[in-house]
C-alpha positions in Angstrom: 9.3 -32.9 -8.8 6.6 -34.0 -6.4 3.6 -31.8 -6.6 4.0 -30.8 -3.0 7.6 -29.7 -3.6 8.2 -26.1 -4.8 11.3 -24.2 -5.8 10.0 -20.7 -5.0 6.9 -20.2 -3.0 5.5 -16.7 -2.8 3.0 -16.3 0.1 0.5 -13.5 -0.8 -1.3 -12.7 -4.0 -1.8 -9.0 -3.7 0.1 -6.5 -5.8 3.4 -7.1 -4.1 3.3 -10.9 -4.1 2.2 -11.2 -7.7 4.9 -8.8 -8.8 7.5 -10.8 -6.8 6.2 -14.0 -8.6 6.4 -12.4 -12.0 9.9 -11.0 -11.6 11.2 -14.3 -10.4 9.5 -16.1 -13.2 10.9 -13.6 -15.8 14.4 -14.4 -14.4 13.9 -18.1 -15.1 12.7 -19.4 -11.8 9.9 -21.9 -11.2 7.4 -20.1 -9.0 4.3 -21.0 -7.1 1.9 -18.3 -5.6 -0.3 -19.1 -2.7 -3.0 -17.2 -0.9 -6.1 -18.0 1.1 -8.0 -15.4 -1.0 -8.3 -14.8 -4.7 -5.5 -12.7 -6.2 -6.0 -8.9 -5.7 -9.1 -9.3 -3.6 -7.9 -7.9 -0.3 -6.0 -4.6 0.5 -4.9 -4.4 -3.1 -8.6 -4.3 -4.1 -10.0 -1.6 -1.9 -7.4 1.1 -1.9 -7.6 4.6 -3.5 -6.3 3.1 -6.8 -3.7 5.8 -7.3 -0.2 5.0 -8.5 1.4 7.4 -6.0 5.0 7.9 -7.1 4.9 11.1 -5.1 4.1 9.5 -1.8 7.4 10.0 0.0 5.9 11.9 3.0 5.0 9.4 5.7 2.0 9.4 8.0 4.3 9.7 11.0 5.4 13.3 10.8 6.7 15.9 13.2 3.4 17.7 13.1 1.5 14.5 14.1 2.4 14.6 17.8 1.2 18.2 18.3 -1.9 17.6 16.3 -2.7 14.2 17.8 -5.5 15.4 20.2 -7.3 17.3 17.4 -7.0 14.4 15.0 -8.4 11.9 17.5 -11.3 13.9 19.0 -14.7 14.7 17.5 -16.7 13.0 14.8 -15.0 14.7 11.8 -11.5 13.4 12.2 -9.3 11.3 9.9 -7.7 9.2 12.7 -9.3 6.8 15.1 -7.5 4.7 17.8 -9.2 2.0 19.8 -8.1 2.5 23.5 -8.2 -1.2 24.1 -6.0 -1.9 21.1 -3.7 0.9 22.1 -3.2 -0.6 25.5 -2.2 -3.9 24.0 0.1 -2.3 21.4 1.6 0.5 23.4 5.2 -0.3 22.6 4.5 -0.3 18.9 2.7 3.1 19.2 5.6 4.6 21.2 8.0 3.4 18.5 5.7 4.9 15.8 5.7 8.2 17.7 9.5 8.2 18.1 9.7 8.0 14.3 7.8 11.3 14.1 11.1 13.1 15.0 12.4 15.2 12.2 15.6 13.2 11.7 13.7 9.9 11.6 11.1 11.3 9.2 13.9 12.6 6.9 15.4 9.1 6.9 12.0 7.6 5.9 11.6 10.2 3.2 14.9 9.2 1.7 14.0 5.5 1.9 10.6 6.0 0.3 12.0 8.4 -2.4 14.7 5.8 -3.4 12.0 3.2 -4.0 9.5 5.6 -5.7 12.0 6.9 -8.2 12.1 3.3 -9.7 8.5 2.4 -9.0 6.8 3.3 -12.3 9.4 1.7 -14.6 9.3 -1.6 -12.7 5.5 -1.7 -12.6 4.8 -0.6 -16.2 7.0 -3.4 -17.5 4.7 -5.9 -15.9 1.5 -4.0 -16.8 2.5 -4.0 -20.5 3.4 -7.7 -20.6 0.1 -8.5 -19.0 -2.0 -6.4 -21.4 -3.2 -4.2 -18.5 -2.4 -0.8 -19.9 -6.1 -0.1 -20.8 -6.7 -0.1 -17.1 -4.3 2.8 -16.6 -5.5 6.4 -16.7 -3.1 9.4 -16.8 -4.6 12.8 -15.8 -2.3 13.6 -12.9 -3.4 13.6 -9.2 -4.8 16.6 -7.4 -3.9 17.2 -3.7 -6.0 19.9 -2.1 -5.8 21.9 1.2 -8.9 23.1 3.0 -7.5 26.3 4.4 -4.9 28.9 3.7 -3.2 27.8 6.9 -2.9 24.2 5.9 -1.6 25.1 2.5 1.0 27.3 4.1 2.0 24.6 6.6 2.4 22.1 3.7 5.1 24.2 1.9 8.0 22.3 3.7 6.6 18.9 2.6 6.1 20.2 -0.9 9.7 21.2 -1.0 10.8 17.8 0.4 8.8 16.1 -2.3 10.5 18.2 -5.0 13.9 17.3 -3.4 13.0 13.6 -4.1 12.4 14.5 -7.8 8.6 14.6 -7.7 7.2 16.9 -10.5 4.7 19.3 -8.8 2.6 22.1 -10.2 1.1 24.5 -7.6 -2.5 25.5 -8.5 -4.8 28.3 -7.4 -8.5 28.0 -6.4 -9.5 29.2 -9.9 -7.4 26.5 -11.5 -8.9 23.9 -9.2 -12.4 24.8 -10.5 -11.2 24.7 -14.1 -9.8 21.2 -13.6 -12.6 19.9 -11.4 -15.7 22.0 -11.9 -17.9 19.7 -9.7 -15.9 20.3 -6.6 -17.2 22.8 -4.1 -15.4 26.1 -4.6 -13.9 26.1 -1.1 -10.3 25.1 -1.6 -7.8 28.0 -1.5 -5.1 26.1 -3.4 -3.4 22.8 -3.9 -0.9 20.9 -6.0 -1.0 18.7 -9.1 1.2 15.7 -9.1 1.9 15.8 -12.8 3.2 12.2 -13.1 0.5 10.6 -10.9 -1.9 8.2 -12.5 -4.5 5.7 -11.5 -5.6 2.1 -11.9 -9.3 2.3 -12.9 -9.8 -1.2 -11.6 -6.9 -2.4 -9.3 -8.3 -5.9 -8.8 -8.6 -6.4 -12.6 -5.0 -5.3 -13.0 -3.8 -7.9 -10.5 -6.0 -10.5 -12.1 -4.3 -9.8 -15.5 -0.8 -10.0 -13.9 -1.8 -13.3 -12.3 -3.1 -14.7 -15.6 0.2 -13.7 -17.3 2.0 -15.6 -14.5 -0.1 -18.7 -15.0 0.0 -18.5 -18.8 3.8 -18.5 -18.5 3.9 -21.7 -16.4 3.3 -20.4 -12.9 0.9 -22.1 -10.4 -1.6 -20.5 -8.0 -2.7 -22.4 -4.9 -5.8 -21.2 -3.1 -4.9 -22.1 0.5 -3.8 -20.5 3.8 -0.2 -20.8 5.0 -0.1 -21.3 8.8 3.5 -22.2 9.6 7.0 -22.2 8.2 9.7 -24.5 9.6 13.1 -25.8 8.9 13.6 -29.4 7.6 16.6 -31.6 8.1 16.9 -31.7 4.3 17.6 -28.0 4.2 14.2 -27.2 2.6 11.3 -25.5 4.2 8.2 -27.2 5.5 5.1 -25.0 4.7 2.1 -25.9 6.8 -1.3 -25.0 5.2 -4.9 -25.7 6.0 -4.7 -28.6 3.5 -1.6 -30.6 2.7 1.8 -29.5 3.8 4.2 -28.3 1.1 8.0 -28.2 0.8 9.9 -25.3 -0.7 13.5 -24.5 -1.6 12.8 -20.8 -1.0 9.9 -18.8 0.4 9.0 -15.2 -0.1 6.6 -13.7 2.4 4.5 -11.0 0.8 1.2 -11.5 2.8 0.7 -7.8 3.8 -0.8 -7.3 7.2 -0.9 -11.1 7.7 2.8 -11.6 7.1 3.8 -12.1 10.7 0.8 -14.3 11.5 2.7 -17.3 10.1 4.2 -19.4 13.0 7.5 -21.2 13.0 11.2 -20.6 13.7 12.1 -19.1 10.3 10.7 -15.6 10.7 12.3 -12.6 12.5 10.3 -10.8 15.2 9.4 -7.9 13.0 7.2 -5.1 14.5 4.5 -5.2 11.9 1.1 -3.8 12.7 -1.9 -2.7 10.6 -3.7 0.5 9.8 -7.3 -0.1 9.0 -8.5 1.8 6.0 -12.1 2.2 4.6 -13.8 3.1 1.4 -17.3 4.1 0.4 -18.5 3.8 -3.2 -20.8 6.2 -5.0 -21.7 4.0 -8.0 -23.2 6.8 -10.1 -20.7 9.5 -9.5 -17.5 8.8 -11.4 -18.6 11.5 -13.8 -18.0 14.1 -11.1 -14.2 14.0 -11.3 -11.6 13.7 -14.0 -8.8 12.4 -11.9 -8.0 11.3 -8.3 -8.4 14.1 -5.8 -6.6 13.9 -2.4 -8.1 15.9 0.5 -5.1 16.6 2.7 -6.9 17.7 5.8 -9.6 15.0 5.6 -7.2 12.1 5.0 -9.1 10.9 1.9 -8.8 10.3 -1.8 -11.7 10.5 -4.2 -11.0 8.4 -7.3 -13.2 8.0 -10.4 -13.1 4.3 -11.2 -14.9 2.1 -13.8 -17.4 1.0 -11.1 -18.1 4.5 -9.7 -16.5 7.1 -7.5 -14.5 5.6 -4.6 -13.8 7.7 -1.5 -11.0 5.9 0.3 -8.7 6.6 3.3 -8.7 7.5 7.0 -6.5 5.7 9.5 -7.9 3.5 12.3 -5.7 1.6 14.7 -7.8 -1.4 16.0 -6.1 -4.5 14.7 -7.2 -7.3 12.3 -10.1 -8.7 14.2 -12.3 -5.7 15.4 -15.6 -5.2 13.6 -15.9 -2.4 11.0 -16.3 1.0 12.5 -19.5 2.6 11.1 -18.3 6.0 12.3 -15.4 5.9 9.9 -17.8 5.1 7.0 -20.2 7.9 8.0 -17.3 10.3 8.2 -16.2 9.5 4.7 -19.7 10.1 3.4 -20.0 13.4 5.1 -16.7 14.6 3.6 -17.8 13.5 0.1 -21.1 15.4 0.3 -19.3 18.5 1.6 -16.8 18.7 -1.2 -19.0 17.2 -4.0 -22.5 18.6 -3.5 -23.8 16.7 -6.5 -22.9 13.3 -5.1 -25.8 10.8 -5.3 -26.6 7.6 -3.5 -24.0 5.8 -1.4 -23.3 2.3 -2.5 -21.1 -0.5 -1.0 -18.3 0.0 1.6 -15.2 -1.8 2.5 -12.6 -2.3 5.3 -9.0 -3.2 4.5 -5.7 -3.6 6.4 -2.6 -1.7 5.5 0.6 -3.4 6.7 2.5 -0.8 8.7 5.9 -0.6 10.3 6.7 2.0 13.0 8.9 4.0 10.6 6.6 3.7 7.5 9.2 1.9 5.5 8.6 -1.6 4.1 10.6 -4.7 4.9 12.5 -6.0 1.9 15.3 -8.4 2.7 16.4 -11.8 3.9 15.5 -13.6 7.1 18.3 -13.8 9.7 16.7 -17.0 10.9 16.9 -18.8 7.5 18.7 -17.6 4.4 16.0 -19.2 2.2 13.2 -17.0 3.5 12.8 -13.5 2.1 10.5 -10.6 3.2 8.4 -8.3 1.0 5.8 -6.6 3.2 5.0 -3.5 5.2 4.2 -1.2 2.3 1.8 0.9 4.3 -0.4 3.0 2.0 1.5 2.4 -1.2 1.7 -1.3 -1.9 0.0 -0.8 -5.3 2.8 1.7 -6.2 5.7 -0.3 -4.8 4.8 -3.8 -5.9 6.8 -3.7 -9.1 10.0 -2.4 -7.7 9.8 -4.7 -4.6 9.4 -7.7 -6.9 12.4 -6.6 -8.9 14.5 -6.1 -5.8 13.5 -9.5 -4.4 14.5 -11.2 -7.7 17.9 -9.4 -7.6 18.5 -10.3 -4.0 17.7 -14.0 -4.6 19.8 -14.1 -7.8 22.7 -12.3 -5.9 22.7 -9.5 -8.5 23.5 -5.9 -7.6 20.2 -4.4 -6.4 18.8 -1.3 -8.0 19.0 0.6 -4.7 20.6 0.0 -1.3 18.4 -2.3 0.7 19.7 -1.4 4.2 16.9 1.1 5.0 14.4 -1.8 4.6 16.2 -4.4 6.6 14.1 -6.7 8.8 16.6 -6.2 11.6 16.6 -2.4 11.7 14.7 -2.1 14.9 
């Protein structure tokens, strides 16, 4: 085969793309992975590093609309929306808000729950074969509420998580201090996600997955895909910043950039991006034993091998706006409030979560070209859903029965 001709080309080398490549390779396919960035160096790098098999409650929620003014106003808020960006993306925002209705949210919970029930098994199989299990730490994940009112208001969501099979232990303020003695003693209660675990270095995990892929005969191309078009031969012409490629089949797993690819093979999918931030405290991993989610602040604090990472918040401002220093300062204030012993702040980061209006990913086949497949839009949980998405894409391509019904994730559901 000519070096420019590919059987299966996976666009995107984050967790989702690498898992798609590995599952296809394990099924006997010849696979090439392409990305303009190094594997695992973008959104998959800077996240909260939690494997969140409990994350079936979406951001768009019935309470969001009534709380929207409070969430958007003031310096200490977990949500920021650029008014200029909002004006340009008003139809998307209205669709997002429509999906805050209780019936729509329940549909999303069922869709996420179905994926999450299979997430750990699908990912661990790849982690084990890539010798990455030393980068996994199991201590559960704490999720804490700042007030008695917020804890009481969360009971319905806690019940809905349990309905999806999530093991949860409710804990008191005294138990919080026993588990995490360095936290400020201000939390009235919370929950422990018993099966939650973390990746102590998510980029290193993806690098090991990529190395497994390459060792088993896969190819990684460091290049940007710009266009995707039909050819008279029935193959796909893939335009890049360097030489064009040809592919029998293309899997688009480029996260927030997935719909930036031009051409006539891609459905008009309403993908947008939530900007997320992290701040590192390089000397403070010792302060926590496990990831701690702060429900009211919209943050996770994760002890990693390179320090304590405080990650989260939501900003709607698109892919091109400059980093918002106010978001970073907000994160630092929250950290110092809940961890009084925190020391010097280190590096910070801005990343882009690929977000659909209903908070469900897109996993399926293009209606424009049956040789194009979609695997993007995983919102806050791409690290968690990478493995099961890769397995589903392989089953879809090989026309095998899929582990779950894929209709909730159809690219044509809007």
